[in-house]
C-alpha positions in Angstrom: -45.6 -16.4 -16.2 -43.3 -13.4 -14.3 -44.5 -13.9 -11.2 -44.0 -17.4 -11.2 -40.6 -17.0 -12.5 -39.9 -14.7 -9.3 -40.8 -18.0 -7.2 -39.1 -20.7 -9.2 -36.2 -19.1 -10.9 -34.8 -15.8 -10.2 -32.4 -16.0 -12.2 -34.3 -16.0 -15.2 -36.2 -13.5 -14.3 -33.2 -11.2 -14.3 -31.6 -12.9 -17.8 -35.4 -11.7 -18.9 -34.8 -8.2 -17.8 -31.9 -7.5 -19.1 -32.9 -8.8 -22.8 -35.8 -6.6 -22.4 -33.8 -3.6 -21.1 -31.8 -3.9 -23.7 -34.3 -4.9 -26.8 -36.2 -1.6 -25.4 -33.2 0.8 -25.0 -31.5 0.1 -28.6 -35.5 0.6 -30.1 -35.6 3.7 -28.3 -32.3 5.1 -28.9 -32.7 4.0 -33.2 -35.4 6.4 -33.0 -33.5 9.4 -31.3 -30.1 8.3 -33.6 -32.4 8.6 -36.3 -34.2 11.9 -35.4 -30.8 13.6 -35.0 -29.4 12.3 -38.7 -32.3 13.5 -40.1 -31.7 17.4 -38.7 -34.5 17.4 -35.4 -32.3 17.3 -32.2 -35.3 17.3 -29.7 -34.5 13.6 -28.8 -31.0 14.7 -28.1 -32.1 17.9 -25.7 -34.4 15.7 -24.5 -31.4 13.4 -23.4 -32.5 10.6 -25.8 -30.1 10.0 -27.1 -27.9 7.4 -25.0 -28.1 3.8 -24.5 -28.4 4.5 -20.8 -31.8 2.0 -19.9 -32.6 4.9 -17.2 -33.2 7.6 -20.2 -36.2 5.4 -22.4 -37.6 3.7 -19.0 -41.0 4.5 -18.7 -41.8 3.1 -14.7 -45.6 2.7 -15.1 -45.0 0.7 -18.2 -42.2 -1.3 -17.2 -44.0 -2.3 -14.0 -47.4 -3.8 -15.9 -44.7 -5.6 -18.4 -43.2 -7.8 -15.1 -47.0 -8.0 -13.6 -48.6 -9.0 -17.0 -46.1 -9.3 -19.4 -46.9 -5.9 -21.5 -45.4 -3.0 -21.0 -44.0 0.6 -22.4 -41.0 2.7 -22.9 -41.0 6.4 -23.1 -41.6 7.1 -26.3 -38.9 9.5 -28.2 -40.3 13.1 -29.3 -38.8 14.1 -32.2 -40.7 18.0 -33.8 -40.9 17.8 -37.8 -40.9 20.8 -38.6 -37.0 20.4 -38.2 -36.8 17.5 -40.8 -36.4 18.1 -44.4 -39.0 15.8 -45.7 -41.2 15.8 -43.2 -43.3 12.9 -44.1 -40.8 10.4 -45.2 -38.2 11.3 -42.8 -40.6 10.9 -40.0 -41.1 7.5 -41.7 -37.9 6.2 -41.1 -37.4 7.8 -37.7 -40.5 5.3 -37.1 -38.9 2.7 -38.6 -35.8 3.2 -37.0 -36.7 1.2 -34.1 -38.0 -2.1 -35.5 -35.0 -2.6 -37.9 -32.2 -2.4 -34.7 -34.6 -4.8 -33.1 -34.2 -6.9 -36.2 -30.5 -5.9 -36.4 -30.3 -7.1 -32.7 -32.3 -10.5 -33.3 -29.8 -11.2 -36.1 -26.8 -10.7 -33.9 -27.9 -13.0 -31.3 -29.1 -15.5 -33.4 -25.5 -15.5 -35.5 -24.2 -16.2 -31.9 -26.4 -18.3 -30.5 -26.3 -20.8 -34.1 -22.4 -20.5 -33.9 -22.4 -21.5 -30.5 -25.2 -24.7 -31.3 -22.7 -25.7 -33.8 -19.5 -26.3 -32.1 -21.5 -27.9 -29.4 -21.5 -24.8 -26.6 -24.7 -26.0 -24.6 -24.4 -29.5 -23.4 -27.1 -28.0 -21.1 -29.5 -25.2 -20.7 -27.7 -22.2 -18.8 -28.6 -18.6 -18.5 -26.0 -17.6 -21.9 -28.1 -20.3 -23.8 -31.5 -18.9 -22.0 -30.8 -15.0 -22.8 -29.7 -15.6 -26.4 -32.9 -17.3 -27.1 -34.6 -14.7 -25.1 -32.8 -11.7 -26.5 -33.6 -12.8 -30.1 -37.2 -13.3 -29.4 -38.2 -10.2 -27.6 -36.4 -8.6 -30.3 -38.4 -10.2 -33.6 -41.8 -9.5 -31.5 -41.5 -6.1 -30.7 -40.7 -5.5 -34.5 -43.5 -7.3 -35.6 -45.5 -6.0 -32.7 -44.3 -2.0 -33.3 -45.0 -2.8 -37.2 -49.0 -2.6 -36.6 -50.7 -0.8 -38.7 -52.0 1.5 -35.5 -51.3 4.5 -33.3 -49.1 5.3 -31.6 -46.8 2.4 -32.8 -44.3 2.7 -35.5 -46.6 0.9 -38.2 -49.0 3.8 -37.9 -46.6 6.2 -40.2 -46.4 3.5 -42.5 -50.2 4.3 -43.1 -49.2 8.3 -42.9 -46.6 7.5 -45.9 -49.4 5.6 -47.8 -52.2 7.4 -47.1 -51.8 10.5 -48.6 -54.3 12.3 -50.8 -57.3 13.9 -49.8 -59.9 11.0 -49.5 -58.2 9.2 -47.2 -58.1 11.2 -44.2 -61.3 9.8 -43.4 -59.7 7.0 -43.0 -56.3 7.7 -41.3 -58.7 10.0 -38.3 -61.0 6.7 -37.7 -57.7 4.4 -37.4 -56.2 7.2 -34.6 -59.7 7.6 -32.7 -60.5 3.6 -32.9 -56.8 1.9 -33.5 -55.9 2.8 -30.4 -58.8 1.1 -28.1 -59.0 -1.9 -30.0 -55.1 -1.9 -29.9 -55.9 -2.1 -26.1 -59.0 -4.5 -25.7 -56.3 -6.9 -27.4 -54.3 -6.6 -24.8 -56.7 -7.1 -22.2 -57.8 -9.9 -23.7 -54.6 -11.6 -24.3 -53.9 -10.9 -20.3 -57.0 -12.6 -18.9 -57.3 -15.6 -21.4 -55.2 -18.2 -22.8 -55.9 -17.8 -26.7 -53.0 -16.1 -28.6 -54.7 -13.4 -29.6 -51.3 -11.5 -31.3 -50.6 -14.8 -33.4 -50.4 -12.5 -36.3 -47.1 -11.0 -34.0 -45.9 -14.5 -32.6 -45.9 -16.8 -35.6 -43.9 -14.7 -38.0 -41.4 -13.9 -35.0 -40.9 -17.3 -34.1 -40.8 -18.4 -38.0 -38.3 -15.6 -38.3 -35.5 -16.9 -35.1 -36.1 -20.2 -36.2 -35.1 -19.6 -40.1 -31.9 -17.2 -38.0 -31.3 -19.6 -35.4 -31.6 -23.2 -37.6 -33.7 -24.9 -35.0 -37.0 -24.4 -33.8 -37.1 -21.4 -31.5 -40.7 -22.4 -29.8 -38.5 -25.7 -28.8 -36.1 -23.6 -27.2 -37.9 -21.4 -26.1 -39.8 -24.5 -24.0 -36.2 -25.8 -23.0 -36.0 -22.9 -20.5 -39.5 -22.6 -19.1 
């Protein structure tokens, strides 16, 4: 899809990249902001407490994102020893990213819904495409990062839940095999047409449709 956009609809590619950069930047900034609020200045000292996308871009991750549709940004560092309650504060730092994506999706959906209700879109244009993509990308990022597999944000939820000594073996197994399973799923999603991440896409489209008041899969089809 990405390569075809370059050849057929270069302006749509620009809109798609803008939505991606905004979503990733806000996500990573929110991690840094929450860490700073919890008393850890590590991210701030590393130059990550900023909305400048260049501070958060991992160029290899961005290249793979543009090429294959899957990529990543630089992880935001934090030092748990600087936190008052390392386990709970680390959980809030992790959740700050997905929560920011939900806020972004809700704001964009409110704007899109208002413009649709006012009849502002007689045809699909770049603003329409940007808002739809911004909503869906943010929701995909939110649900994907909530997967309880290391190093995703959802792994911190496991850390907060699996606190008993007998849980340590389970945590070690998830830390060891989780990333391998995740990597395998990503590869399968790239080389096959099967929707491997249906557990991410289904709730994303469902929430998007509820926020906008229209079927978001249909709206996305209008763009592509």
